[in-house]
MIKEDO-47840 format. One record per residue (C-alpha): residue number from 1; residue in three letters; chain; z, x negated, y negated. Coordinates in pm, 1 decimal, padded with zeros to 6 digits. Layout:
<nodes>
     i    aa   ch         pz         px         py
   NUM   ALA    A          Z          X          Y
...
</nodes>
This chain:
<nodes>
     i    aa   ch         pz         px         py
     1   MET    A    00590.9    03730.5    01047.0
     2   ARG    A    00353.1    03476.7    01206.5
     3   VAL    A    00288.7    03119.5    01093.1
     4   LYS    A    00090.3    02819.1    01157.8
     5   ARG    A    00316.1    02546.1    01254.3
     6   TRP    A    00064.5    02175.3    01178.8
     7   MET    A    00115.7    02004.8    01431.6
     8   PRO    A    00084.2    01590.9    01491.0
     9   VAL    A   -00268.1    01405.2    01584.3
    10   ALA    A   -00273.5    01076.9    01712.2
    11   GLY    A    00004.6    00951.9    01414.4
    12   LEU    A   -00196.8    01067.8    01151.3
    13   LEU    A   -00133.4    01343.7    00931.9
    14   VAL    A   -00325.9    01690.0    01018.9
    15   GLY    A   -00463.0    01941.8    00846.5
    16   LEU    A   -00535.5    01679.4    00590.8
    17   ALA    A   -00849.2    01771.4    00394.6
    18   ALA    A   -01113.7    01490.3    00331.9
    19   ALA    A   -01187.0    01447.2    00008.5
    20   ALA    A   -01497.6    01325.9   -00181.0
    21   CYS    A   -01600.3    01331.7   -00488.0
    22   SER    A   -01906.1    01434.5   -00633.0
    23   GLY    A   -02079.5    01206.5   -00913.4
    24   ALA    A   -01719.1    01010.1   -01010.8
    25   ALA    A   -01825.4    00723.2   -01098.1
    26   ASP    A   -01710.2    00491.3   -00757.6
    27   SER    A   -01584.9    00189.8   -01003.1
    28   ASP    A   -01413.6   -00022.0   -00729.7
    29   ASP    A   -01740.3   -00104.2   -00614.5
    30   ALA    A   -01776.0   -00407.4   -00834.8
    31   GLY    A   -01639.0   -00638.8   -00596.2
    32   ARG    A   -01956.8   -00641.8   -00411.4
    33   ALA    A   -02193.0   -00902.7   -00452.6
    34   ASP    A   -02541.3   -00712.8   -00493.1
    35   SER    A   -02331.4   -00456.4   -00720.9
    36   ALA    A   -02494.7   -00300.6   -01021.8
    37   PRO    A   -02339.3   -00404.0   -01369.3
    38   THR    A   -01996.8   -00324.3   -01393.7
    39   PRO    A   -01933.5   -00041.6   -01581.7
    40   THR    A   -01699.4   -00086.0   -01911.2
    41   LEU    A   -01309.3    00051.8   -01916.7
    42   THR    A   -01389.1    00314.8   -02120.5
    43   GLN    A   -01714.5    00427.6   -01922.7
    44   SER    A   -01520.2    00485.6   -01570.8
    45   PHE    A   -01250.8    00588.6   -01718.2
    46   GLU    A   -01447.2    00915.9   -01886.8
    47   ALA    A   -01697.5    00913.6   -01563.8
    48   ALA    A   -01363.6    00989.6   -01293.1
    49   GLN    A   -01210.0    01197.5   -01478.7
    50   GLY    A   -01555.1    01381.4   -01585.7
    51   SER    A   -01608.3    01470.6   -01263.4
    52   GLU    A   -01573.7    01771.8   -01091.9
    53   LEU    A   -01424.3    01686.5   -00714.7
    54   GLY    A   -01629.1    01878.5   -00385.5
    55   ARG    A   -01425.9    01882.0   -00050.1
    56   ASP    A   -01476.2    01934.7    00310.2
    57   ASP    A   -01195.4    02060.0    00547.5
    58   VAL    A   -01171.2    01840.4    00849.1
    59   ALA    A   -01063.0    01986.0    01187.2
    60   THR    A   -00732.0    02090.3    01221.1
    61   ILE    A   -00502.4    02198.7    01538.4
    62   VAL    A   -00242.5    02432.7    01474.8
    63   GLU    A   -00039.3    02676.4    01637.1
    64   GLU    A    00101.7    02977.6    01601.0
    65   VAL    A    00417.2    03134.2    01554.3
    66   ASP    A    00620.5    03366.6    01518.4
    67   GLU    A    00935.4    03316.9    01253.4
    68   PRO    A    01147.5    03609.2    01075.3
    69   GLU    A    01037.6    03649.8    00712.2
    70   ASP    A    01405.2    03599.8    00644.7
    71   PRO    A    01425.4    03232.7    00569.5
    72   ARG    A    01779.0    03142.6    00650.6
    73   GLN    A    01694.2    03307.9    00981.0
    74   ALA    A    01409.0    03162.4    01060.2
    75   ALA    A    01609.9    02810.7    01048.5
    76   ILE    A    01888.4    02959.1    01285.6
    77   ALA    A    01603.1    03049.5    01484.4
    78   ARG    A    01477.4    02664.5    01540.2
    79   GLY    A    01842.6    02586.0    01594.0
    80   ALA    A    01864.2    02440.0    01209.7
    81   THR    A    02261.8    02297.7    01157.3
    82   LEU    A    02225.4    02554.8    00791.3
    83   LEU    A    02511.2    02225.4    00567.2
    84   SER    A    02489.2    02335.5    00213.9
    85   ASP    A    02274.3    02551.2    00010.0
    86   ASN    A    02177.1    02246.6   -00170.9
    87   VAL    A    02058.6    02073.8    00156.4
    88   PRO    A    01759.3    02183.5    00300.2
    89   ASN    A    01707.8    02380.9    00620.6
    90   ARG    A    01376.9    02198.2    00759.7
    91   LEU    A    01510.3    01820.2    00664.2
    92   THR    A    01872.7    01880.2    00830.8
    93   PHE    A    01727.7    01957.6    01184.9
    94   GLY    A    01855.2    01700.5    01463.8
    95   TRP    A    02000.8    01450.3    01214.9
    96   GLU    A    02275.8    01309.8    01199.3
    97   THR    A    02208.1    01179.2    00875.9
    98   ASN    A    02578.3    01148.0    00680.1
    99   PHE    A    02291.6    01389.3    00424.7
   100   ASP    A    02662.7    01463.0    00210.7
   101   ILE    A    02521.7    01134.4    00000.6
   102   HIS    A    02193.3    01134.9   -00174.9
   103   SER    A    02053.6    01030.2   -00486.6
   104   ALA    A    01725.5    01208.6   -00471.3
   105   PRO    A    01688.6    01524.0   -00547.5
   106   TYR    A    01591.4    01768.7   -00225.9
   107   THR    A    01391.5    01941.8   -00354.1
   108   GLU    A    01129.8    01635.8   -00408.5
   109   ILE    A    01176.2    01578.7   -00008.7
   110   PHE    A    00943.7    01771.7    00248.6
   111   ASP    A    00781.7    01826.0    00568.5
   112   GLY    A    00529.1    01607.1    00575.6
   113   GLY    A    00373.1    01757.7    00909.8
   114   PRO    A    00468.4    01497.0    01191.2
   115   PRO    A    00821.5    01520.2    01396.6
   116   ARG    A    01068.8    01209.3    01316.5
   117   ASP    A    00882.7    00902.8    01498.8
   118   GLY    A    00562.3    01097.3    01524.3
   119   ILE    A    00372.2    00824.2    01339.4
   120   ARG    A    00526.9    00555.6    01551.9
   121   PRO    A    00616.5    00235.5    01493.6
   122   ILE    A    00549.6   -00091.4    01681.5
   123   ASP    A    00844.2   -00223.2    01788.9
   124   ASP    A    00699.0   -00494.0    01990.2
   125   PRO    A    00435.4   -00622.8    01835.5
   126   ARG    A    00143.9   -00836.0    02060.6
   127   PHE    A   -00035.0   -01093.7    01879.0
   128   PHE    A   -00394.9   -01275.1    01917.4
   129   LEU    A   -00433.1   -01661.2    01646.5
   130   ALA    A   -00632.8   -01572.2    01344.3
   131   LYS    A   -00915.1   -01843.7    01553.9
   132   ASP    A   -00922.3   -01696.8    01844.8
   133   ALA    A   -01012.3   -01353.1    01721.8
   134   PRO    A   -01139.6   -01004.6    01920.5
   135   SER    A   -01511.9   -00892.3    01791.8
   136   TYR    A   -01343.4   -00610.7    01706.0
   137   MET    A   -01189.6   -00754.6    01397.7
   138   ASN    A   -01443.1   -00693.7    01112.3
   139   PRO    A   -01369.3   -01046.4    00870.2
   140   ALA    A   -01388.2   -00798.9    00552.9
   141   GLU    A   -01079.8   -00610.7    00655.2
   142   PRO    A   -00808.0   -00589.2    00443.3
   143   VAL    A   -00505.0   -00694.6    00660.9
   144   ILE    A   -00143.7   -00778.7    00490.1
   145   SER    A   -00097.0   -01131.3    00483.0
   146   ILE    A    00262.6   -01296.7    00505.3
   147   GLU    A    00443.6   -01598.5    00522.3
   148   ILE    A    00735.0   -01770.0    00559.9
   149   ASP    A    00905.1   -02113.3    00665.9
   150   GLY    A    00515.8   -02202.9    00751.3
   151   GLU    A    00447.9   -01972.1    01018.7
   152   ALA    A    00162.6   -01716.5    00908.1
   153   ARG    A    00093.6   -01329.0    01038.5
   154   ALA    A   -00177.8   -01070.2    00956.1
   155   TYR    A   -00104.7   -00673.8    01013.5
   156   PRO    A   -00467.4   -00513.8    00972.3
   157   LEU    A   -00426.1   -00237.1    00783.9
   158   ALA    A   -00665.3   -00138.4    01061.2
   159   ILE    A   -00344.6   -00060.2    01246.9
   160   LEU    A   -00138.8    00022.9    00986.9
   161   VAL    A   -00244.8    00388.7    00922.8
   162   SER    A   -00227.4    00506.2    01208.6
   163   HIS    A    00110.3    00342.4    01274.7
   164   GLU    A    00280.5    00305.1    00872.7
   165   ILE    A    00569.2    00123.5    01006.0
   166   VAL    A    00631.4   -00288.2    01210.8
   167   ASN    A    00963.9   -00375.2    01267.9
   168   ASP    A    00949.5   -00777.5    01329.2
   169   ASP    A    01080.8   -01123.7    01296.2
   170   LEU    A    00845.7   -01406.7    01135.0
   171   GLY    A    01019.1   -01748.0    01078.2
   172   GLY    A    01377.5   -01633.2    01133.3
   173   ILE    A    01393.8   -01311.7    00924.3
   174   PRO    A    01445.1   -00975.8    01077.2
   175   ILE    A    01113.5   -00786.8    00820.9
   176   THR    A    00951.1   -00445.7    00849.1
   177   VAL    A    00597.1   -00429.5    00781.3
   178   THR    A    00513.1   -00123.7    00639.0
   179   TYR    A    00171.0    00107.7    00461.1
   180   CYS    A    00185.7    00402.4    00389.6
   181   PRO    A   -00255.6    00532.5    00335.8
   182   LEU    A   -00106.5    00855.5    00100.4
   183   CYS    A   -00042.6    00641.3   -00192.6
   184   ASN    A   -00196.5    00247.4   -00016.6
   185   THR    A    00114.6    00121.6   -00039.6
   186   SER    A    00131.0   -00206.5    00109.9
   187   LEU    A    00549.6   -00331.4    00183.3
   188   VAL    A    00748.5   -00606.3    00358.4
   189   PHE    A    01100.2   -00595.0    00356.4
   190   ASP    A    01364.5   -00803.7    00512.6
   191   ARG    A    01561.3   -00591.6    00704.5
   192   ARG    A    01889.4   -00768.7    00673.5
   193   VAL    A    02168.6   -00502.5    00541.9
   194   ASP    A    02563.5   -00696.3    00506.9
   195   GLY    A    02469.3   -00863.0    00793.8
   196   ARG    A    02345.4   -00648.9    01031.5
   197   VAL    A    01987.1   -00629.7    01120.4
   198   LEU    A    01808.8   -00230.8    01108.2
   199   ASP    A    01494.6   -00064.7    01313.6
   200   PHE    A    01346.8    00156.9    01126.2
   201   GLY    A    01109.6    00431.3    01168.7
   202   THR    A    00894.8    00748.5    01031.7
   203   SER    A    01133.4    01011.4    00933.2
   204   GLY    A    00820.7    01269.8    00886.7
   205   ASN    A    00903.6    01305.6    00550.1
   206   LEU    A    00740.3    01255.4    00231.9
   207   ARG    A    00872.6    01188.6   -00179.5
   208   MET    A    00618.7    01215.6   -00434.7
   209   SER    A    00387.0    01181.2   -00151.3
   210   ASP    A    00507.0    00892.0   -00023.4
   211   LEU    A    00638.4    00809.0    00310.6
   212   VAL    A    01024.8    00848.3    00373.5
   213   MET    A    01095.4    00626.7    00670.0
   214   TRP    A    01504.4    00587.3    00823.5
   215   ASP    A    01734.0    00378.7    00981.5
   216   ARG    A    01817.6    00372.1    01356.6
   217   GLN    A    02181.9    00232.8    01313.6
   218   THR    A    02310.3    00481.2    01044.7
   219   GLU    A    02000.7    00753.9    00997.8
   220   SER    A    01992.2    00683.4    00629.6
   221   TRP    A    01667.3    00754.7    00457.7
   222   TRP    A    01500.2    00502.1    00290.9
   223   GLN    A    01197.8    00517.1   -00051.3
   224   GLN    A    00927.6    00273.9    00115.7
   225   ILE    A    00776.7    00219.4   -00228.7
   226   THR    A    01170.6    00133.6   -00348.6
   227   GLY    A    01293.4    00011.6   -00112.3
   228   GLU    A    01572.8    00159.0   -00137.5
   229   ALA    A    01770.8    00490.3    00066.6
   230   ILE    A    01728.2    00784.5   -00065.6
   231   VAL    A    02010.6    00971.6    00183.7
   232   GLY    A    02273.4    00899.2    00382.4
   233   ASP    A    02548.2    00675.2    00426.2
   234   LEU    A    02333.5    00336.4    00320.9
   235   THR    A    02167.3    00534.6   -00004.1
   236   GLY    A    02214.8    00361.1   -00325.7
   237   THR    A    02159.3    00013.0   -00101.6
   238   LYS    A    01783.5   -00154.9   -00189.8
   239   LEU    A    01630.6   -00407.0    00113.2
   240   THR    A    01497.7   -00753.5   -00045.2
   241   PHE    A    01115.3   -00754.7   -00087.8
   242   ILE    A    00938.5   -01011.5    00113.1
   243   PRO    A    00627.7   -01162.5   -00138.3
   244   ALA    A    00292.4   -00995.3    00040.2
   245   GLN    A   -00111.0   -00964.8   -00023.7
   246   VAL    A   -00364.5   -00814.0    00161.2
   247   LEU    A   -00682.5   -00971.0    00196.8
   248   ALA    A   -00954.1   -01002.0    00357.6
   249   PHE    A   -00853.9   -01070.1    00784.3
   250   GLU    A   -01170.2   -01420.0    00703.9
   251   ASP    A   -00956.3   -01577.7    00412.0
   252   PHE    A   -00651.3   -01491.8    00602.3
   253   ALA    A   -00810.2   -01683.3    00926.9
   254   GLN    A   -00947.7   -01948.3    00679.0
   255   ALA    A   -00628.9   -02084.9    00565.4
   256   PHE    A   -00467.0   -02002.8    00906.8
   257   PRO    A   -00670.7   -02003.6    01208.5
   258   ASP    A   -00328.3   -02060.4    01393.3
   259   GLY    A   -00147.2   -01796.2    01218.1
   260   LEU    A   -00126.5   -01454.2    01460.9
   261   VAL    A   -00295.7   -01135.2    01390.7
   262   LEU    A   -00152.4   -00822.1    01507.5
   263   SER    A   -00289.6   -00701.0    01833.3
   264   ARG    A   -00458.4   -00322.6    01818.7
   265   ASP    A   -00343.9   -00354.7    02238.0
   266   THR    A   -00023.9   -00165.6    02093.3
   267   GLY    A    00050.1    00042.0    02390.1
   268   PHE    A   -00030.3    00368.2    02273.6
   269   TYR    A   -00443.4    00456.4    02149.9
   270   PRO    A   -00690.5    00308.9    02265.4
   271   ILE    A   -00785.9   -00016.8    02108.3
   272   SER    A   -01104.6    00195.2    01982.4
   273   ALA    A   -00873.4    00435.4    01857.6
   274   TYR    A   -00840.3    00227.5    01558.7
   275   ASP    A   -01247.8    00204.4    01499.3
   276   ARG    A   -01207.3    00523.8    01306.4
   277   ALA    A   -01011.4    00466.3    00988.1
   278   PRO    A   -00919.1    00732.6    00889.2
   279   TYR    A   -00846.8    01005.3    00499.9
   280   ALA    A   -01232.2    00999.5    00493.2
   281   GLY    A   -01283.8    00951.6    00084.2
   282   TYR    A   -00901.8    01003.1    00033.9
   283   ASP    A   -00963.6    00653.1   -00212.6
   284   GLN    A   -01276.4    00773.1   -00424.2
   285   LEU    A   -01118.4    00712.4   -00811.8
   286   SER    A   -01037.6    01012.8   -00914.4
   287   ASN    A   -00955.7    01209.0   -00600.7
   288   THR    A   -00686.5    01429.7   -00586.3
   289   PRO    A   -00339.7    01260.2   -00406.5
   290   ILE    A   -00238.1    01481.2   -00135.4
   291   ALA    A    00163.1    01563.7   -00149.5
   292   PHE    A    00204.8    01481.2   -00508.1
   293   ARG    A    00342.6    01731.4   -00688.9
   294   ASP    A    00435.4    01572.0   -01084.9
   295   ALA    A    00218.7    01553.7   -01356.0
   296   ILE    A    00032.2    01240.4   -01301.2
   297   ASP    A   -00026.6    01001.9   -01607.8
   298   PRO    A   -00347.1    01038.0   -01728.5
   299   ARG    A   -00371.5    00689.0   -01850.4
   300   LEU    A   -00611.9    00626.2   -01500.4
   301   PRO    A   -00761.3    00795.4   -01266.2
   302   PRO    A   -00506.1    00904.7   -01004.3
   303   MET    A   -00703.3    00713.5   -00721.1
   304   GLU    A   -00753.3    00364.3   -00967.6
   305   ARG    A   -00634.7    00055.5   -00762.4
   306   VAL    A   -00356.5   -00151.3   -00970.5
   307   VAL    A   -00158.1   -00456.9   -00889.1
   308   THR    A    00199.0   -00339.0   -01017.6
   309   LEU    A    00521.8   -00560.8   -01158.5
   310   ASP    A    00816.7   -00522.0   -01169.7
   311   ILE    A    00962.9   -00801.2   -01319.5
   312   ALA    A    01341.1   -00773.1   -01510.9
   313   GLY    A    01297.4   -00450.5   -01519.0
   314   ASP    A    00954.2   -00453.5   -01648.0
   315   PHE    A    00650.7   -00302.9   -01487.2
   316   VAL    A    00262.2   -00336.2   -01537.8
   317   ALA    A    00003.2   -00283.0   -01360.3
   318   TYR    A   -00307.8   -00402.0   -01379.4
   319   PRO    A   -00631.2   -00198.7   -01260.9
   320   PHE    A   -00909.4   -00299.5   -01047.4
   321   LEU    A   -01128.7   -00167.0   -01284.2
   322   LEU    A   -00979.4   -00441.2   -01498.5
   323   LEU    A   -01008.6   -00767.8   -01272.5
   324   ALA    A   -01334.6   -00672.0   -01114.5
   325   GLN    A   -01426.0   -00773.6   -01446.2
   326   VAL    A   -01205.8   -01017.9   -01575.0
   327   PRO    A   -01066.2   -01178.7   -01188.0
   328   VAL    A   -00836.5   -01403.3   -01353.6
   329   ILE    A   -00567.0   -01307.0   -01580.0
   330   ASN    A   -00283.3   -01538.3   -01711.0
   331   ASP    A    00001.1   -01333.4   -01842.8
   332   VAL    A    00365.1   -01310.5   -01937.9
   333   VAL    A    00608.3   -01071.5   -01780.2
   334   GLY    A    01019.0   -01015.3   -01760.6
   335   GLY    A    00965.4   -01371.3   -01944.9
   336   LYS    A    00852.0   -01538.0   -01650.0
   337   GLN    A    00503.9   -01713.4   -01618.0
   338   VAL    A    00262.2   -01561.2   -01396.8
   339   VAL    A   -00077.4   -01516.0   -01316.5
   340   VAL    A   -00353.7   -01267.3   -01170.3
   341   PHE    A   -00659.1   -01407.2   -00905.3
   342   TYR    A   -00876.8   -01073.3   -00793.7
   343   THR    A   -01218.5   -01134.1   -00569.1
   344   GLY    A   -01440.7   -00899.5   -00404.7
   345   GLY    A   -01566.1   -00850.0   -00012.9
   346   THR    A   -01248.7   -00719.3    00132.0
   347   LEU    A   -01343.4   -00331.9    00238.5
   348   SER    A   -01121.8   -00072.2    00193.1
   349   PRO    A   -00901.2    00083.8    00492.4
   350   PHE    A   -00996.8    00464.3    00418.0
   351   ALA    A   -01351.4    00607.5    00566.7
   352   GLY    A   -01608.3    00681.3    00319.2
   353   THR    A   -01723.2    01070.2    00288.9
   354   GLY    A   -01960.9    01179.0    00439.0
   355   VAL    A   -02263.9    00959.0    00632.9
   356   GLN    A   -02134.2    00667.6    00321.1
   357   PRO    A   -02080.0    00348.6    00497.6
   358   ARG    A   -01672.4    00242.3    00387.0
   359   ARG    A   -01632.9    00055.4    00038.7
   360   THR    A   -01594.8   -00265.6   -00082.9
   361   ILE    A   -01275.3   -00291.0   -00262.0
   362   GLY    A   -01131.0   -00648.7   -00309.7
   363   SER    A   -00850.8   -00809.5   -00291.6
   364   THR    A   -00541.3   -00979.4   -00535.5
   365   GLY    A   -00289.2   -01281.8   -00544.4
   366   VAL    A   -00021.1   -01335.5   -00796.8
   367   PHE    A    00098.3   -01699.2   -00847.5
   368   ASP    A    00419.1   -01852.8   -01026.2
   369   PRO    A    00133.2   -02053.9   -01249.9
   370   VAL    A    00362.7   -02368.3   -01301.3
   371   VAL    A    00314.9   -02631.8   -01079.3
   372   ASP    A    00618.6   -02988.8   -01102.4
   373   GLY    A    00719.2   -02816.7   -01463.7
   374   ARG    A    00357.2   -02800.8   -01555.4
   375   ARG    A    00195.0   -02415.6   -01618.9
   376   LEU    A   -00166.9   -02438.7   -01531.7
   377   THR    A   -00402.4   -02232.5   -01674.2
   378   PHE    A   -00681.1   -02016.8   -01506.9
   379   LYS    A   -00986.7   -01895.2   -01534.0
   380   VAL    A   -01333.5   -01817.5   -01299.4
   381   VAL    A   -01650.9   -02147.6   -01301.7
   382   ALA    A   -01910.5   -02043.1   -01160.9
   383   ASN    A   -01816.5   -01757.3   -00874.7
   384   ALA    A   -01444.4   -01999.2   -00852.1
   385   ILE    A   -01099.5   -01988.3   -00955.9
   386   VAL    A   -01001.0   -02341.5   -01118.3
   387   ASP    A   -00721.8   -02484.3   -01318.8
   388   ASP    A   -00827.6   -02615.6   -01681.1
   389   GLU    A   -00581.4   -02843.9   -01625.5
   390   THR    A   -00719.4   -03080.7   -01325.0
   391   GLY    A   -01045.3   -02895.1   -01248.4
   392   SER    A   -00895.9   -02794.1   -00909.9
   393   LYS    A   -01033.0   -02529.0   -00689.1
   394   TRP    A   -00799.1   -02233.2   -00576.7
   395   SER    A   -00838.0   -01986.2   -00304.6
   396   ILE    A   -00728.4   -01589.1   -00309.0
   397   LEU    A   -00452.3   -01670.8   -00162.8
   398   GLY    A   -00306.5   -01997.3   -00420.8
   399   GLU    A   -00405.3   -02302.9   -00212.7
   400   ALA    A   -00603.1   -02625.9   -00433.4
   401   LEU    A   -00914.7   -02636.2   -00178.9
   402   ASP    A   -01007.3   -02912.6   -00412.5
   403   GLY    A   -00978.1   -03191.4   -00719.6
   404   PRO    A   -00640.4   -03334.8   -00778.6
   405   LEU    A   -00441.0   -03050.3   -00632.1
   406   ALA    A   -00609.0   -03020.0   -00328.8
   407   GLY    A   -00285.4   -02910.9   -00091.3
   408   THR    A   -00118.8   -02782.9   -00317.8
   409   GLN    A    00019.7   -02408.1   -00309.5
   410   LEU    A    00115.3   -02146.9   -00528.3
   411   ASP    A    00386.2   -01967.5   -00472.1
   412   LEU    A    00355.8   -01567.3   -00424.0
   413   VAL    A    00503.3   -01359.0   -00618.8
   414   VAL    A    00619.6   -00994.1   -00492.3
   415   HIS    A    00342.9   -00775.8   -00566.9
   416   ASP    A    00146.0   -00503.9   -00407.4
   417   ASN    A   -00192.0   -00284.2   -00489.0
   418   HIS    A   -00064.2    00074.1   -00501.2
   419   PHE    A   -00294.9    00432.6   -00603.1
   420   TRP    A   -00208.6    00432.2   -00996.0
   421   PHE    A   -00065.5    00805.8   -00965.0
   422   ALA    A    00243.3    00694.4   -00747.0
   423   TRP    A    00335.7    00369.9   -00920.0
   424   ALA    A    00342.3    00608.6   -01229.5
   425   GLY    A    00475.5    00857.4   -01123.8
   426   PHE    A    00867.3    00644.6   -00968.6
   427   ASN    A    00706.9    00340.3   -01284.9
   428   PRO    A    00685.2    00595.9   -01575.8
   429   SER    A    00734.9    00287.9   -01836.1
   430   THR    A    00452.9    00136.6   -01665.8
   431   VAL    A    00228.8   -00037.5   -01928.7
   432   VAL    A   -00083.1   -00109.4   -01806.4
   433   ARG    A   -00254.9   -00451.3   -01951.2
   434   GLY    A   -00596.3   -00331.1   -02059.4
   435   ILE    A   -00513.4   -00000.2   -02257.8
   436   ASP    A   -00136.3    00015.7   -02307.0
   437   SER    A   -00150.9   -00414.7   -02405.3
   438   ASP    A   -00313.3   -00754.0   -02493.3
   439   ILE    A   -00285.7   -00953.5   -02222.0
   440   VAL    A   -00123.8   -01224.9   -02326.7
   441   GLY    A   -00262.5   -01551.7   -02378.6
   442   PRO    A   -00689.0   -01473.0   -02429.4
   443   LEU    A   -00848.9   -01300.4   -02176.8
   444   ILE    A   -01056.3   -01517.2   -02012.0
   445   PRO    A   -01449.1   -01441.9   -01914.1
   446   VAL    A   -01656.2   -01493.9   -01667.3
   447   GLU    A   -01855.4   -01847.3   -01721.6
   448   GLU    A   -02132.2   -01899.9   -01576.4
   449   GLY    A   -02166.2   -02267.0   -01417.3
</nodes>
């Protein structure tokens, strides 16, 4: 039997169809300062759900090989070890993983294209000072911002989209910075487990479209979106999330001029290679997710970005479509007071479709609003985030820039900006603010100053 085998190119999934949305409402663009008035949630959802998708194939590299008709014989021909009928042969070859222990059905895990570490993690990251940024750093470029014990670092998604994992140390803590472009999940973990520091890489596998990581110490497999080991000796172990947020590089540089920024001098690709934002058009609002086989929760368009929280077993999502209209939301989740900030201006990490430029998406932050035992209530006045109690002005990073509380820093809450289909697939009981329930407390409208 003559078959085609996909081959990895430059650390990206090859054979990827660049999805384009023809006629869909690009409602995420509401964050642009010069955009037209934001449509209502209902108008946006109906436009997205009623559109038809176009699809242009991008260049692929394949090789044709001869394989026996019998899949088991094909596996044997490739040298695969047939552990059991319950473990697909394609998953076991070349691994020393304990496949007898797993929490995820093997039928949900499949080969994403590149081999193990074919998408190459960065183990020796190099940095530059934010105030000395090279010319290739676009002020609106999205970065993952992390601060631990007074040390701040930023990891541009333009780099992570091609590497997906950075093993690093920050503030005395070994961390793993991860990004799954198929699900738009930017998550940071403490990589210590039972006193041992783990080093992570990309397994080459996907589950429900999400990156499956592996650790080099035990060869266990880990679900990136949950931070939990799903195959191998460490199955059931959960990594500790480290609070982080995705925002524009200029916001990070303004807050942390001496902060470090991951350099494109990675040792893998030319610096110019990171200018090519891949997956053209993938984040169009009603696009079709890649490698997601389950039913998509219909409450939102599949590619709608949502700010997500998991607090004390309560799962809540705030659509960007809502935040573009209500950029500050005071809420309670899992019995905990939270405030969600949104601001426009941050670019998408994905290329535009055809001649279309990259879209402007915006940035978010979720914080504990309690300062010195007093809960602050926030709103937007004249395009600035202020609190009712003191009138202090706050940044997207949760820092009071001026007013009586100038210099005060709100505590960041673990959150992320997932694509809706991915978050809902793993957390189907999620409550969607603005659709399933009212915001706790009043929706604060944008006030003209």
